[in-house]
DRENKOL-42369 format. One record per residue: residue number from 1; residue in one letter; x, y, z of N, C-alpha, C in turn. Coordinates in nm, 2 decimals. Each point is the difference from the previous one (the first is absolute). Example, Ala and Ser with C-alpha at 12.3 -4.5 7.8 and 13.67 -1.06 7.14 Angstrom:
@num:1 | residu:a | n.x:1.32 | n.y:-0.57 | n.z:0.78 | ca.x:-0.09 | ca.y:0.12 | ca.z:0.00 | c.x:0.09 | c.y:0.12 | c.z:0.00
@num:2 | residu:s | n.x:-0.04 | n.y:0.11 | n.z:-0.07 | ca.x:0.09 | ca.y:0.11 | ca.z:0.00 | c.x:-0.08 | c.y:0.11 | c.z:0.08
***
This chain:
@num:1 | residu:m | n.x:3.72 | n.y:0.04 | n.z:-0.10 | ca.x:-0.10 | ca.y:-0.11 | ca.z:-0.02 | c.x:-0.10 | c.y:-0.01 | c.z:0.11
@num:2 | residu:f | n.x:0.05 | n.y:0.02 | n.z:0.12 | ca.x:-0.09 | ca.y:0.00 | ca.z:0.13 | c.x:-0.09 | c.y:0.12 | c.z:0.00
@num:3 | residu:l | n.x:0.05 | n.y:0.11 | n.z:-0.05 | ca.x:-0.08 | ca.y:0.12 | ca.z:0.00 | c.x:-0.12 | c.y:-0.01 | c.z:-0.10
@num:4 | residu:w | n.x:0.04 | n.y:-0.07 | n.z:-0.11 | ca.x:-0.11 | ca.y:-0.02 | ca.z:-0.10 | c.x:-0.10 | c.y:-0.09 | c.z:0.05
@num:5 | residu:l | n.x:0.03 | n.y:-0.10 | n.z:0.06 | ca.x:-0.09 | ca.y:-0.10 | ca.z:0.06 | c.x:-0.09 | c.y:0.07 | c.z:0.11
@num:6 | residu:l | n.x:0.07 | n.y:0.08 | n.z:0.08 | ca.x:-0.08 | ca.y:0.08 | ca.z:0.11 | c.x:-0.10 | c.y:0.09 | c.z:-0.07
@num:7 | residu:r | n.x:0.03 | n.y:0.07 | n.z:-0.09 | ca.x:-0.09 | ca.y:0.09 | ca.z:-0.07 | c.x:-0.11 | c.y:-0.08 | c.z:-0.07
@num:8 | residu:l | n.x:0.02 | n.y:-0.11 | n.z:-0.05 | ca.x:-0.10 | ca.y:-0.09 | ca.z:-0.05 | c.x:-0.10 | c.y:-0.05 | c.z:0.09
@num:9 | residu:v | n.x:0.05 | n.y:-0.03 | n.z:0.13 | ca.x:-0.08 | ca.y:-0.05 | ca.z:0.10 | c.x:-0.09 | c.y:0.12 | c.z:0.06
@num:10 | residu:i | n.x:0.06 | n.y:0.11 | n.z:0.01 | ca.x:-0.07 | ca.y:0.12 | ca.z:0.05 | c.x:-0.11 | c.y:0.04 | c.z:-0.10
@num:11 | residu:a | n.x:0.02 | n.y:0.00 | n.z:-0.13 | ca.x:-0.09 | ca.y:0.04 | ca.z:-0.11 | c.x:-0.11 | c.y:-0.11 | c.z:0.01
@num:12 | residu:f | n.x:0.03 | n.y:-0.13 | n.z:0.01 | ca.x:-0.11 | ca.y:-0.10 | ca.z:0.02 | c.x:-0.09 | c.y:0.03 | c.z:0.12
@num:13 | residu:l | n.x:0.06 | n.y:0.03 | n.z:0.10 | ca.x:-0.08 | ca.y:0.03 | ca.z:0.13 | c.x:-0.08 | c.y:0.12 | c.z:-0.01
@num:14 | residu:a | n.x:0.05 | n.y:0.10 | n.z:-0.06 | ca.x:-0.07 | ca.y:0.13 | ca.z:-0.03 | c.x:-0.12 | c.y:-0.03 | c.z:-0.08
@num:15 | residu:w | n.x:0.02 | n.y:-0.08 | n.z:-0.12 | ca.x:-0.11 | ca.y:-0.02 | ca.z:-0.09 | c.x:-0.10 | c.y:-0.09 | c.z:0.07
@num:16 | residu:r | n.x:0.03 | n.y:-0.09 | n.z:0.08 | ca.x:-0.10 | ca.y:-0.09 | ca.z:0.07 | c.x:-0.07 | c.y:0.08 | c.z:0.10
@num:17 | residu:g | n.x:0.06 | n.y:0.09 | n.z:0.07 | ca.x:-0.07 | ca.y:0.08 | ca.z:0.09 | c.x:-0.10 | c.y:0.09 | c.z:-0.06
@num:18 | residu:f | n.x:0.05 | n.y:0.07 | n.z:-0.11 | ca.x:-0.09 | ca.y:0.09 | ca.z:-0.08 | c.x:-0.12 | c.y:-0.08 | c.z:-0.05
@num:19 | residu:s | n.x:0.01 | n.y:-0.12 | n.z:-0.05 | ca.x:-0.11 | ca.y:-0.08 | ca.z:-0.07 | c.x:-0.10 | c.y:-0.04 | c.z:0.12
@num:20 | residu:r | n.x:0.06 | n.y:-0.03 | n.z:0.11 | ca.x:-0.09 | ca.y:-0.04 | ca.z:0.11 | c.x:-0.08 | c.y:0.13 | c.z:0.06
@num:21 | residu:l | n.x:0.07 | n.y:0.11 | n.z:-0.01 | ca.x:-0.07 | ca.y:0.12 | ca.z:0.05 | c.x:-0.12 | c.y:0.03 | c.z:-0.10
@num:22 | residu:l | n.x:0.03 | n.y:0.00 | n.z:-0.12 | ca.x:-0.11 | ca.y:0.02 | ca.z:-0.10 | c.x:-0.11 | c.y:-0.10 | c.z:0.01
@num:23 | residu:g | n.x:0.03 | n.y:-0.13 | n.z:0.02 | ca.x:-0.10 | ca.y:-0.11 | ca.z:0.02 | c.x:-0.08 | c.y:0.04 | c.z:0.12
@num:24 | residu:g | n.x:0.06 | n.y:0.04 | n.z:0.11 | ca.x:-0.07 | ca.y:0.04 | ca.z:0.12 | c.x:-0.10 | c.y:0.12 | c.z:-0.02
@num:25 | residu:i | n.x:0.05 | n.y:0.09 | n.z:-0.08 | ca.x:-0.09 | ca.y:0.12 | ca.z:-0.02 | c.x:-0.11 | c.y:-0.04 | c.z:-0.09
@num:26 | residu:q | n.x:0.02 | n.y:-0.08 | n.z:-0.09 | ca.x:-0.12 | ca.y:-0.04 | ca.z:-0.09 | c.x:-0.10 | c.y:-0.09 | c.z:0.08
@num:27 | residu:e | n.x:0.05 | n.y:-0.09 | n.z:0.09 | ca.x:-0.08 | ca.y:-0.07 | ca.z:0.09 | c.x:-0.09 | c.y:0.08 | c.z:0.09
@num:28 | residu:g | n.x:0.06 | n.y:0.11 | n.z:0.05 | ca.x:-0.07 | ca.y:0.09 | ca.z:0.09 | c.x:-0.10 | c.y:0.08 | c.z:-0.08
@num:29 | residu:l | n.x:0.03 | n.y:0.03 | n.z:-0.12 | ca.x:-0.11 | ca.y:0.08 | ca.z:-0.08 | c.x:-0.11 | c.y:-0.08 | c.z:-0.04
@num:30 | residu:r | n.x:0.02 | n.y:-0.13 | n.z:-0.01 | ca.x:-0.11 | ca.y:-0.10 | ca.z:-0.04 | c.x:-0.10 | c.y:-0.01 | c.z:0.12
@num:31 | residu:g | n.x:0.04 | n.y:0.02 | n.z:0.12 | ca.x:-0.09 | ca.y:-0.01 | ca.z:0.12 | c.x:0.01 | c.y:-0.14 | c.z:0.06
@num:32 | residu:p | n.x:-0.06 | n.y:-0.01 | n.z:0.12 | ca.x:0.01 | ca.y:-0.12 | ca.z:0.07 | c.x:-0.09 | c.y:-0.12 | c.z:-0.05
@num:33 | residu:d | n.x:-0.12 | n.y:0.04 | n.z:-0.07 | ca.x:-0.10 | ca.y:-0.09 | ca.z:-0.06 | c.x:0.04 | c.y:-0.05 | c.z:-0.13
@num:34 | residu:a | n.x:0.10 | n.y:0.06 | n.z:-0.07 | ca.x:0.03 | ca.y:-0.04 | ca.z:-0.14 | c.x:0.06 | c.y:-0.14 | c.z:0.00
@num:35 | residu:p | n.x:-0.03 | n.y:-0.07 | n.z:-0.11 | ca.x:0.07 | ca.y:-0.13 | ca.z:-0.01 | c.x:0.15 | c.y:0.02 | c.z:-0.04
@num:36 | residu:a | n.x:0.08 | n.y:-0.09 | n.z:0.03 | ca.x:0.14 | ca.y:0.01 | ca.z:-0.03 | c.x:0.02 | c.y:-0.03 | c.z:-0.16
@num:37 | residu:p | n.x:0.10 | n.y:0.07 | n.z:-0.05 | ca.x:0.01 | ca.y:-0.02 | ca.z:-0.15 | c.x:0.01 | c.y:-0.15 | c.z:-0.03
@num:38 | residu:g | n.x:-0.07 | n.y:-0.04 | n.z:-0.12 | ca.x:-0.01 | ca.y:-0.13 | ca.z:-0.04 | c.x:-0.10 | c.y:-0.09 | c.z:0.08
@num:39 | residu:a | n.x:-0.06 | n.y:0.05 | n.z:0.10 | ca.x:-0.10 | ca.y:-0.08 | ca.z:0.07 | c.x:-0.14 | c.y:0.01 | c.z:-0.07
@num:40 | residu:q | n.x:-0.07 | n.y:-0.10 | n.z:0.00 | ca.x:-0.13 | ca.y:0.00 | ca.z:-0.07 | c.x:-0.10 | c.y:0.07 | c.z:0.09
@num:41 | residu:s | n.x:-0.09 | n.y:0.08 | n.z:-0.05 | ca.x:-0.10 | ca.y:0.06 | ca.z:0.08 | c.x:-0.12 | c.y:-0.10 | c.z:0.01
@num:42 | residu:p | n.x:-0.08 | n.y:0.01 | n.z:0.11 | ca.x:-0.10 | ca.y:-0.10 | ca.z:0.02 | c.x:-0.10 | c.y:0.01 | c.z:-0.11
@num:43 | residu:s | n.x:-0.06 | n.y:-0.11 | n.z:-0.04 | ca.x:-0.10 | ca.y:0.00 | ca.z:-0.11 | c.x:-0.14 | c.y:0.06 | c.z:0.05
@num:44 | residu:v | n.x:-0.08 | n.y:0.06 | n.z:-0.09 | ca.x:-0.12 | ca.y:0.06 | ca.z:0.03 | c.x:-0.10 | c.y:-0.07 | c.z:-0.08
@num:45 | residu:a | n.x:-0.12 | n.y:-0.03 | n.z:0.06 | ca.x:-0.11 | ca.y:-0.06 | ca.z:-0.09 | c.x:-0.05 | c.y:0.11 | c.z:-0.08
@num:46 | residu:l | n.x:-0.03 | n.y:-0.02 | n.z:-0.12 | ca.x:-0.06 | ca.y:0.10 | ca.z:-0.09 | c.x:-0.15 | c.y:-0.03 | c.z:-0.02
@num:47 | residu:a | n.x:-0.08 | n.y:0.11 | n.z:-0.03 | ca.x:-0.13 | ca.y:-0.01 | ca.z:-0.02 | c.x:-0.04 | c.y:0.03 | c.z:-0.15
@num:48 | residu:r | n.x:-0.09 | n.y:-0.06 | n.z:-0.07 | ca.x:-0.03 | ca.y:0.03 | ca.z:-0.13 | c.x:-0.12 | c.y:0.10 | c.z:-0.01
@num:49 | residu:d | n.x:0.03 | n.y:0.10 | n.z:-0.09 | ca.x:-0.10 | ca.y:0.10 | ca.z:-0.02 | c.x:-0.11 | c.y:-0.07 | c.z:-0.08
@num:50 | residu:p | n.x:-0.12 | n.y:0.00 | n.z:0.05 | ca.x:-0.11 | ca.y:-0.06 | ca.z:-0.06 | c.x:-0.05 | c.y:0.05 | c.z:-0.13
@num:51 | residu:i | n.x:0.04 | n.y:0.12 | n.z:-0.04 | ca.x:-0.04 | ca.y:0.07 | ca.z:-0.12 | c.x:0.10 | c.y:-0.03 | c.z:-0.12
@num:52 | residu:c | n.x:0.13 | n.y:0.04 | n.z:0.03 | ca.x:0.10 | ca.y:-0.01 | ca.z:-0.11 | c.x:0.08 | c.y:-0.12 | c.z:0.02
@num:53 | residu:g | n.x:0.01 | n.y:-0.07 | n.z:0.11 | ca.x:0.08 | ca.y:-0.12 | ca.z:0.03 | c.x:0.14 | c.y:0.02 | c.z:0.04
@num:54 | residu:t | n.x:0.04 | n.y:0.13 | n.z:0.02 | ca.x:0.13 | ca.y:0.03 | ca.z:0.05 | c.x:0.03 | c.y:-0.05 | c.z:0.14
@num:55 | residu:y | n.x:0.11 | n.y:-0.05 | n.z:0.03 | ca.x:0.03 | ca.y:-0.03 | ca.z:0.14 | c.x:0.06 | c.y:0.11 | c.z:0.07
@num:56 | residu:v | n.x:-0.05 | n.y:0.03 | n.z:0.12 | ca.x:0.05 | ca.y:0.12 | ca.z:0.08 | c.x:0.02 | c.y:-0.05 | c.z:0.14
@num:57 | residu:v | n.x:0.09 | n.y:0.08 | n.z:0.07 | ca.x:0.03 | ca.y:-0.02 | ca.z:0.13 | c.x:-0.11 | c.y:0.07 | c.z:0.09
@num:58 | residu:p | n.x:-0.06 | n.y:-0.09 | n.z:0.08 | ca.x:-0.12 | ca.y:0.05 | ca.z:0.07 | c.x:0.03 | c.y:0.13 | c.z:0.09
@num:59 | residu:s | n.x:0.12 | n.y:0.01 | n.z:0.06 | ca.x:0.02 | ca.y:0.10 | ca.z:0.09 | c.x:0.02 | c.y:0.14 | c.z:-0.08
@num:60 | residu:r | n.x:0.02 | n.y:0.00 | n.z:-0.13 | ca.x:0.02 | ca.y:0.11 | ca.z:-0.09 | c.x:-0.12 | c.y:0.02 | c.z:-0.09
@num:61 | residu:a | n.x:-0.09 | n.y:-0.08 | n.z:-0.01 | ca.x:-0.11 | ca.y:0.00 | ca.z:-0.09 | c.x:-0.12 | c.y:0.07 | c.z:0.05
@num:62 | residu:l | n.x:-0.08 | n.y:0.05 | n.z:-0.09 | ca.x:-0.14 | ca.y:0.07 | ca.z:0.04 | c.x:-0.09 | c.y:-0.13 | c.z:0.03
@num:63 | residu:a | n.x:-0.09 | n.y:0.02 | n.z:0.09 | ca.x:-0.08 | ca.y:-0.10 | ca.z:0.05 | c.x:-0.15 | c.y:0.03 | c.z:0.02
@num:64 | residu:v | n.x:-0.08 | n.y:-0.10 | n.z:-0.02 | ca.x:-0.14 | ca.y:0.01 | ca.z:0.03 | c.x:-0.04 | c.y:-0.12 | c.z:0.09
@num:65 | residu:g | n.x:-0.08 | n.y:0.03 | n.z:0.11 | ca.x:-0.04 | ca.y:-0.09 | ca.z:0.09 | c.x:0.11 | c.y:-0.02 | c.z:0.12
@num:66 | residu:s | n.x:-0.03 | n.y:-0.10 | n.z:0.07 | ca.x:0.09 | ca.y:-0.03 | ca.z:0.11 | c.x:0.01 | c.y:-0.14 | c.z:0.04
@num:67 | residu:g | n.x:0.10 | n.y:-0.05 | n.z:0.07 | ca.x:0.01 | ca.y:-0.13 | ca.z:0.03 | c.x:0.01 | c.y:-0.09 | c.z:-0.11
@num:68 | residu:s | n.x:-0.06 | n.y:-0.13 | n.z:0.00 | ca.x:0.00 | ca.y:-0.09 | ca.z:-0.11 | c.x:-0.08 | c.y:0.05 | c.z:-0.13
@num:69 | residu:d | n.x:-0.08 | n.y:0.10 | n.z:0.02 | ca.x:-0.07 | ca.y:0.06 | ca.z:-0.11 | c.x:0.08 | c.y:0.11 | c.z:-0.08
@num:70 | residu:a | n.x:0.12 | n.y:0.02 | n.z:0.04 | ca.x:0.07 | ca.y:0.12 | ca.z:-0.06 | c.x:0.04 | c.y:-0.04 | c.z:-0.13
@num:71 | residu:r | n.x:-0.01 | n.y:0.10 | n.z:-0.10 | ca.x:0.05 | ca.y:-0.02 | ca.z:-0.14 | c.x:0.11 | c.y:0.12 | c.z:-0.02
@num:72 | residu:y | n.x:0.11 | n.y:-0.04 | n.z:-0.06 | ca.x:0.10 | ca.y:0.10 | ca.z:-0.02 | c.x:0.02 | c.y:0.03 | c.z:-0.15
@num:73 | residu:f | n.x:0.03 | n.y:0.13 | n.z:-0.02 | ca.x:0.00 | ca.y:0.05 | ca.z:-0.14 | c.x:0.13 | c.y:0.07 | c.z:-0.02
@num:74 | residu:c | n.x:0.04 | n.y:0.01 | n.z:-0.14 | ca.x:0.13 | ca.y:0.06 | ca.z:-0.04 | c.x:-0.02 | c.y:0.14 | c.z:-0.02
@num:75 | residu:s | n.x:-0.12 | n.y:0.05 | n.z:-0.03 | ca.x:-0.02 | ca.y:0.13 | ca.z:-0.02 | c.x:-0.14 | c.y:0.05 | c.z:0.05
@num:76 | residu:e | n.x:-0.02 | n.y:0.14 | n.z:-0.01 | ca.x:-0.14 | ca.y:0.05 | ca.z:0.04 | c.x:-0.10 | c.y:-0.04 | c.z:-0.12
@num:77 | residu:n | n.x:0.04 | n.y:-0.01 | n.z:-0.11 | ca.x:-0.09 | ca.y:-0.03 | ca.z:-0.12 | c.x:-0.05 | c.y:-0.15 | c.z:0.03
@num:78 | residu:c | n.x:0.08 | n.y:-0.09 | n.z:0.03 | ca.x:-0.04 | ca.y:-0.13 | ca.z:0.04 | c.x:-0.10 | c.y:-0.01 | c.z:0.11
@num:79 | residu:r | n.x:0.04 | n.y:0.08 | n.z:0.10 | ca.x:-0.08 | ca.y:0.00 | ca.z:0.12 | c.x:-0.15 | c.y:0.05 | c.z:-0.03
@num:80 | residu:r | n.x:0.00 | n.y:0.12 | n.z:-0.08 | ca.x:-0.13 | ca.y:0.05 | ca.z:-0.04 | c.x:-0.08 | c.y:-0.10 | c.z:-0.09
@num:81 | residu:a | n.x:0.07 | n.y:-0.06 | n.z:-0.09 | ca.x:-0.07 | ca.y:-0.10 | ca.z:-0.08 | c.x:-0.07 | c.y:-0.12 | c.z:0.08
@num:82 | residu:y | n.x:0.08 | n.y:-0.04 | n.z:0.10 | ca.x:-0.05 | ca.y:-0.11 | ca.z:0.08 | c.x:-0.12 | c.y:0.05 | c.z:0.09
@num:83 | residu:v | n.x:0.01 | n.y:0.12 | n.z:0.05 | ca.x:-0.11 | ca.y:0.05 | ca.z:0.08 | c.x:-0.13 | c.y:0.02 | c.z:-0.09
@num:84 | residu:a | n.x:0.03 | n.y:0.05 | n.z:-0.12 | ca.x:-0.12 | ca.y:0.01 | ca.z:-0.09 | c.x:-0.06 | c.y:-0.13 | c.z:-0.05
@num:85 | residu:k | n.x:0.08 | n.y:-0.10 | n.z:-0.01 | ca.x:-0.04 | ca.y:-0.13 | ca.z:-0.05 | c.x:-0.08 | c.y:-0.06 | c.z:0.12
@num:86 | residu:r | n.x:0.05 | n.y:0.01 | n.z:0.12 | ca.x:-0.07 | ca.y:-0.05 | ca.z:0.11 | c.x:-0.14 | c.y:0.06 | c.z:0.03
@num:87 | residu:a | n.x:-0.01 | n.y:0.13 | n.z:-0.03 | ca.x:-0.12 | ca.y:0.08 | ca.z:0.03 | c.x:-0.11 | c.y:-0.03 | c.z:-0.11
@num:88 | residu:s | n.x:0.05 | n.y:-0.05 | n.z:-0.12 | ca.x:-0.11 | ca.y:-0.03 | ca.z:-0.10 | c.x:-0.06 | c.y:-0.13 | c.z:0.02
***
């Protein structure tokens, strides 16, 4: 009986150590700036494409202008249409 209980405790400790090892490896692969699992990422203000109305993330969008006059676009076609419309 004692031997069976000892094996059970050793198996539990081995399983727990292995799962913590895998968790540490996953955390290391995510990098120091990655949010913890289950944590919400910070919200980002979206900009509306003036041609098609799609909402885009400004840091990933195509842009025309700068500062407060900047306009953001979802595609090169929308940006060209805006520039052509503005030029006419």
